[in-house]
C-alpha positions, 0 to 999 in steps of 0.5 A, a space after each residue: 105528308 103534304 107535297 112541297 111547292 116550288 118556291 115561286 108557287 109559294 111566293 105567288 100564293 103568299 102575295 095573292 093571299 096578302 092582296 086578298 086581305 087588302 081587297 077586303 080591308 082597304 079601299 086601295 085600287 086594284 093597281 095599288 093592291 097589286 103593287 102593295 102585294 109585290 106584283 110589278 104588272 097588274 095584268 099578271 097579278 089579275 091572272 094569278 089572282 083569278 087562277 087562285 080564287 076563280 074571279 078577278 080581284 075587282 069582282 072578288 072584292 065586290 062579292 066578298 065585302 
């Protein structure tokens, strides 16, 4: 049986996954991706993204396109 995640963790993970898709499929800036994914603050988005994927959003885009 899997462990339930707190709602906030689920929400952040869902937003970061959406952002990852935007990074790989659009030419939006990181700030625009952050906004489109539901983050109000780009630095918070970048920290959260790095915690999940191990690199900054810009570097992730460059390495995975």
